[in-house]
N, C-alpha and C positions, 0 to 999 in steps of 0.2 A: 037465585034468578036476581035478587035484589043485589047481591053481591057483585055482581058481573056486569051490570049497566054502569056504574061509575068508572069502570076500568074502561070501558069502550069509549066513553066520552072523553076520558084522559088520552087515550090513544089517538082520537081524531083530532083533539084541540094540538096534541104534538104534532101531529102530522101537518096541521094547517101553518103552524109556526115555522116548521123546517122548510115547508114550500115557500112561504113568505120570505123566509131569509134567502132561500136560493135563488129566487126572483129578484130581490133586491141586490145581491152580490152578481147577478148576471148583467142587471141593468147598469151598474157600476162599472163593471168591465167594460161594456160596450161603449160606454161614454168616454170613459178614461183612456182606453186603448189607443187611439189615434194621437192623444197627448203624450202618451208615453212613447209612442214611436218617433214623433215629430221632435220633441222637445230637446232630446239630446244632440240633435244636428242643427238647431236654431242658435245663431248667436245674435248680440244686439242689433247689428246692423242687417239681419237677414231679410226684412221686410222691404228695406229700402233697396237692396240690391235686387230682390226679386221685380220690384217696379222699374228698376233701371233695365233690367235684362229685356222685361217686357217692351221697353220703348225702344232699346237697341234692335229687338226683333222686328219692330214695327219699321224701324228706320231701314234696314236691311231689306225688309221685303219691298219698301218703296223704291231703293235705288236698284234694286234687282230687276224691277220691271222696265229700266232705262235700256234701251238698246242703241248702240252705236254703229252707224254704217260707214265703213272703211273703205275709201276707194284705192284699190291695190293698183299701183304704177303698172308693175311687170306684167300681170296677167289681164290688165285692163278689165278687172271685174270688181264686185262689190261684196265685201265679206260683213256679216251684220253680227255683233257680238254683246253679251251684256256690259254695260258700263265698267264694272270691277273688274271683268276681262280685260276689257280695252285698257284700263288704267295698270294693270299688271304687265301687259305686255308692251305698253309704251315706256315704262320705268326699265324693263329688261332691255330695251332697245336704245334708251336715252343715257343711261347711267350704269356704270359698272357694278356689277352685282356684288363685288368683295368691298363694295364701300360700306361704310359705318350704317346699321340699321335705322338710326335716327335720320341720316341723309336720305336714305331710300324712302323713308315715310315722308319727309319735305318733298321729294321728287314725285310721290304718288299725289299728294294733296294738289300740288302744283298742275300736274297732269289731268287730275280730275277736273279741276277749276278751269283748266283751259277748254276742255272739251264741252262743258256744261255751259262756259260764257259763249263759245263758238255757236253751239245750237241755239242758244236762244237767241244770238244777235241774227241768225239767218232762218228763225222760225217764220218769219213774215213773208220773205221772199221765197221761199221754196219748202212750204210745210209738208208738201207729201214724201220729201226724200232729201234729209239732210245729210250730205257725205262730207266727212274729213278726211284728207289725203294722208297717206303713210309716209310722207317725207318731210323734211325739215321746215317746208312752206307751212306746215301745221305742227305735228308731231310724229317723231320715226316711229313706226309701229311694224314689227314684225309678228307673223302668227306662230303657233306652236311648232309647227313643221320646220319652219326657218330657224327658230331658237334652238331646236333640238340638233339641227345638222350645225348651227354656229358653237354649240357648248358641248356636244358629244355627251360622254359619261357624266359629265358635270351638270347634266340639264337638270335632274332631280334636286340635288342639293341647292344650286341656284334659285331654282322655282320656289322651293320651299321657303327661303330667306325672302324672296320678292313678295310670295303671297303672304307673308308674316308681316312684312311692311305695308300692304294695301289693306290686309283686313285689320290691321290696327289702327287704320284712319277712315275706315269705312264710310261713304258718304259724306266726309268732311271737303269742305271748300274753303278759299280765301276770299273774305269780302270785304269791300271798302263802301261805307256810307250805306250799307244794305243791299249791295250789289255784288254779284261775284267779279273778281278782277280779271284783268289780261296779266297772265302770271309769266312773262317773259323769262327765259333763263338761258344759260349759256355754259361752256365749259370753265374757262379760266380767266380770272381778270388780270389787271396789269399791277394789282394792289387796291384798286379802287373801281366800284361799279359806275356805270354811266348814268347821266341823265336822261330820261327818254326823249327830252326835247333836243339833246345834243346830237341824237343819232337819227331819230325818226321826225323830228320837228315838232311833233305834237307832245304838250306836256302832258303827265299824267302825276296826280300827286303822291301816289304810291311807289312811283318807279323814280326815286331819286339816288343820287350818289352817295355810296358810303363806303368807308374803308373795308378792304377786304385782304388782310395780310397773310391769311392760310394759304392764299393761292401760289405764293413763292414755292412751295412745296411741289406743285404740281409738275410732271414731266412735261407739259405742254406750256410752261411758263415763259419760255424764249424760243424763238425760231430764227430762221434766216431763208430769205428767197432770192435767188440771182434770176435775173430776166435780162435776155439779149436786148440792146437798146432797140433793134430793129422791131422785135416783138412788142416791145412797150409801145412803139408808135403805133403800131396798127390797133392796139388794144383801148389806146388813149386819144387816137385821132390827131396827134400832133407830130412835128418834127423835133427832134431832141438833137442839140449840139452836144457831141462828146467833150467838147473841150470847154464847155461852159458848166459850171457847178450848178447844182439844183438850187431852185429858190428857196426863200425862207419857209420854215415850217411855222406854222403858229398852233398853238395847244390851247386847249380849254382845262377847266378846273381839275378834270380827273388825268391829266397829263397826256390825253388822246389828242392827234392831230385834228384840228377844225378844218385847217385851210394849208395848201402847199400850191406852189406855182411849178409847173412842168413844161417846158416846151414853150413858154410865153403865154400858158393857160391855167387858170386857177381851178384847182379841183377840192372838194371836201375831202377829208380822211376817209369818209364811207365810200366814196366815189373810187378812191384809190384801192382802197381793200377790195371792194366787189369786182373792179374790172380787172385787178392783176391778182386776185385770190390770194390776197395776204391773210395771215391769221387773226390780226387785229388792227385797229387805227391807231395803236401806239407804236409807232415805227419811226427809225432813222433812215436816211436815204444817202447813201454814197456812189461814187461812178469809177468803174476800173475796166480797163480793156475792152470797152464797148459793152459793158454790161452795167445794169442798175443791181445796187446789192441793199436789200431792205432787212434791218434788223427790227424784229418785232417783240413785244411782251405782251402776254395774253393769247387767247384764243376764244374767239366768238365776237359778238357785237357788243357785250360788256353791260347790256341793260337788264336789271332783275337779279335773279339769284344765281350766284357763281356756284356750279356744281362742287368744285373742288374746294371752294370756300366753306360750302355746307358740310362736306366731308371733314373739313379741318375742325369746325365749330363742334360737330358730333364727336370728332376723337377727343376734344377738351370736356365732354360730359354734357353739351347742351341739347335740348329737346328738339323735335322737328318743328315744335311750335316757337320754340327760342329763334331757331334758323329762319323760319318763314317771316315772322313778324320782325325780324332784323332786315330782312333784303327787301321786304315789301312794307314800305313805312305806314304807320297807323291803321294797318289792317287787323282784323278779327279770323279766327279761325271757327267756323259753324257748321252745323250738319247742313246737307243739302236741304231746304225747305220742301215740304210736300208738294206746294205749288210749283216749284221748281223742278221737281221730279216728274209732275205730271205734264209740265210746260215740254221738257226734251223727251218724253216717253213716247213709244210707239202706240 
């Protein structure tokens, strides 16, 4: 019996040691396992990107809560859509989808900035329902049904590209001195953009004339309009002598017409463009066979961002931020502030 007792103790001791070792090993595996799983997939910038992703998710949620009410002209109804959906459809309606991606991004930021500024400006006078029109008086807007009808089988491809442009700039707006700007834009310049005060009379520090040589490649760079003298007399409210040559044209620094005399009356270039339906205020005028013949350069009012200029810059490798800060002087591209999102949200 004395010979068996020491053997039992040794076996018990051995068992305790084995159990202890197993417990230690199990504990080590439990602690180390998450690290073993995660470490191979983490790179030095992983933590920073995780924080950035969380911040972006927060910003997306903030802008997603913003709704835009669009007054539909044809149906005399109101269509309510999320901000980013509205921006996508405005870009689709205002700029050719086959433009460069960076140009489409620039248009997306401009479109978003316009509606945010519009809603902020009208918040006090009509807080219960701020509606933006679907025409050029604000921004052209077509819904999904209208775009599908216009694009047919190309709808999915074009919408995928436009969605990439909008998502790539999600929540971004153009700001000057801490406020969203009025980001006017147009199709094609005459080689220069226009000062705001030379077209609308009100100066804005970020809407200054700049060179835009890329526009010469636009199919809309030059145009001709022929109007019967009798029709022009009705539209302008004057009597025009077909035997008397037009009066002298005065031009501003961007080579657009600032003043012209027709039928003994002085008009601004803007008045002539809008009354006679010209493409631009950069025009020449001649008379032949009881007709006025206008030769124009450019398409649109000329103030702010030229869309064909933006596309030309993008084709040369410029980013959307390069484009926007070129056409809108001394501005910054920032995320829509949370207080701004709350202000314009429903």
